[in-house]
C-alpha positions in Angstrom: -24.9 51.4 105.7 -27.3 53.8 104.1 -27.3 53.2 100.4 -28.5 55.3 97.4 -29.4 53.6 94.2 -28.6 55.3 90.9 -31.5 54.3 88.7 -35.2 54.0 89.8 -36.7 51.8 87.1 -37.3 48.1 87.4 -33.7 47.1 87.9 -33.3 49.7 90.6 -36.3 48.3 92.4 -34.7 44.8 92.3 -31.5 46.3 93.7 -33.6 47.9 96.5 -34.6 44.4 97.6 -31.0 43.3 97.4 -29.8 46.2 99.5 -32.4 45.4 102.2 -31.8 41.7 102.0 -28.1 42.4 102.6 -29.0 44.3 105.8 -28.4 47.8 104.6 -30.8 50.8 104.7 -32.2 51.9 101.4 -31.9 55.7 101.3 -33.6 56.5 98.0 -33.2 56.5 94.3 -31.2 58.9 92.1 -32.6 59.4 88.7 -31.6 62.0 86.1 -34.7 61.4 83.9 -37.6 60.0 85.9 -39.6 61.1 88.9 -41.4 58.8 91.2 -41.8 57.3 94.7 -38.6 57.6 96.7 -36.7 59.4 93.9 -34.5 62.1 95.4 -33.9 63.8 92.1 -31.0 64.0 89.7 -27.4 63.2 90.7 -26.3 66.8 91.1 -29.2 67.5 93.5 -28.8 64.2 95.5 -25.1 64.8 96.0 -26.0 68.0 97.9 -28.7 66.5 100.1 -27.1 63.0 100.6 -23.3 63.5 100.8 -20.7 60.7 100.3 -19.5 61.1 103.8 -22.9 59.7 105.0 -24.1 57.4 102.2 -22.9 54.7 99.9 -24.2 54.5 96.3 -24.7 51.7 93.8 -25.3 51.7 90.1 -28.7 50.2 88.9 -28.5 51.4 85.3 -29.3 48.3 83.2 -27.4 46.4 80.5 -29.0 48.0 77.4 -26.3 50.7 77.2 -23.2 49.4 79.0 -21.2 52.5 78.0 -23.7 54.7 79.7 -23.7 52.4 82.7 -19.9 52.7 83.0 -20.2 56.5 82.8 -22.6 56.4 85.8 -20.1 54.4 87.7 -17.4 57.0 87.0 -19.8 59.8 88.2 -20.5 57.9 91.5 -16.8 57.2 92.1 -15.6 60.7 91.2 -18.1 62.1 93.7 -16.5 60.1 96.4 -19.2 57.6 97.2 -18.3 54.1 98.5 -19.8 51.5 96.2 -20.2 48.4 98.3 -20.4 44.9 96.8 -23.8 43.4 97.6 -23.9 39.6 98.1 -27.2 38.1 98.9 -27.1 36.0 102.1 -28.4 33.0 100.1 -25.7 33.3 97.5 -22.4 31.3 97.8 -19.1 33.0 97.3 -15.9 31.0 98.1 -13.6 32.6 100.7 -10.8 32.3 98.0 -12.7 34.5 95.6 -13.0 38.3 95.4 -16.1 40.5 94.5 -15.3 44.0 93.3 -16.9 47.2 94.5 -20.4 47.9 93.3 -20.9 44.3 92.1 -24.2 42.4 92.9 -24.4 38.7 93.6 -28.1 37.7 93.7 -29.8 34.9 95.7 -28.9 31.4 94.5 -25.8 32.4 92.6 -22.6 30.4 93.1 -19.1 31.8 92.8 -16.6 29.0 93.2 -13.0 29.0 94.4 -10.3 31.4 93.1 -12.7 33.6 91.0 -12.1 37.3 90.5 -15.2 39.3 89.9 -14.3 42.9 89.0 -16.2 46.1 89.7 -19.9 46.6 89.0 -20.5 43.1 87.8 -24.1 41.8 88.0 -24.5 38.1 88.8 -28.2 37.1 88.6 -29.9 34.2 90.4 -28.8 30.7 89.5 -25.6 31.7 87.8 -22.6 29.4 88.4 -19.1 30.8 88.0 -16.8 27.8 88.4 -13.2 27.7 89.7 -10.4 30.0 88.5 -12.5 32.4 86.4 -12.1 36.1 85.8 -15.1 38.3 85.1 -14.3 41.8 83.8 -15.9 45.0 85.1 -19.4 46.1 84.1 -20.4 42.6 82.9 -23.9 41.1 83.3 -24.3 37.4 83.9 -28.0 36.6 83.3 -30.0 34.0 85.3 -28.9 30.4 85.1 -25.9 31.0 82.9 -22.8 28.9 83.5 -19.2 30.0 83.3 -17.1 26.7 83.4 -13.7 26.5 85.0 -10.7 28.6 84.1 -12.5 31.1 81.8 -11.9 34.7 81.2 -14.9 36.9 80.5 -14.0 40.4 79.5 -15.4 43.7 80.6 -18.7 45.3 79.3 -20.1 41.8 78.4 -23.6 40.5 78.5 -24.1 36.7 78.9 -27.7 35.7 78.3 -29.9 33.5 80.4 -28.9 29.8 80.3 -25.9 30.4 78.2 -22.8 28.2 78.7 -19.2 29.4 78.4 -17.1 26.2 78.2 -13.9 25.6 80.2 -10.8 27.6 79.3 -12.8 30.0 77.0 -11.9 33.6 76.6 -14.8 36.1 76.0 -13.5 39.4 74.6 -14.5 42.8 76.0 -17.9 44.0 74.8 -19.1 40.6 73.8 -22.9 39.8 73.8 -23.7 36.1 74.2 -27.4 35.2 73.5 -29.6 33.2 75.8 -29.0 29.5 75.7 -25.9 29.9 73.5 -22.8 27.9 73.9 -19.5 29.8 73.7 -16.4 27.7 72.9 -13.6 29.9 71.8 -10.6 28.8 73.8 -7.2 30.2 74.7 
């Protein structure tokens, strides 16, 4: 599949590598603000030259403004683009788990059995999501964080590098957990 990447900055360039590692063709960046190498222009222009009938599109807007990121996802979906899930070939995802459209699972990540990963979730390298977990839409799981078994992580969350969410915890929507923090609120 030929894939457009909405966002051309550093995160977009990381996603370009993921697109290619997953065996897809990188078709160019969409950026409403920045110009640069392989930037096709703003979304309105790219829609005309790269229609949804011929291209997929993924969201590479970062975590600093999750509401804006969610808005970009809506723009992509409303325009009719397919948003494929990208799972690196060196990641492990159990056959009993599901990865939502537009989500990214990076190299070395592990998604154990019976896990639901909703739309546009970002799972960085070294993340472990243990059995029977739910990860809400538009959530970022930073490198080497651990989500222990039977947890629920809400939508629009950010879990910092090396953080641990202990078994049976519930993380509310919009929560930010710092790097190396231990989250223990249980059901």
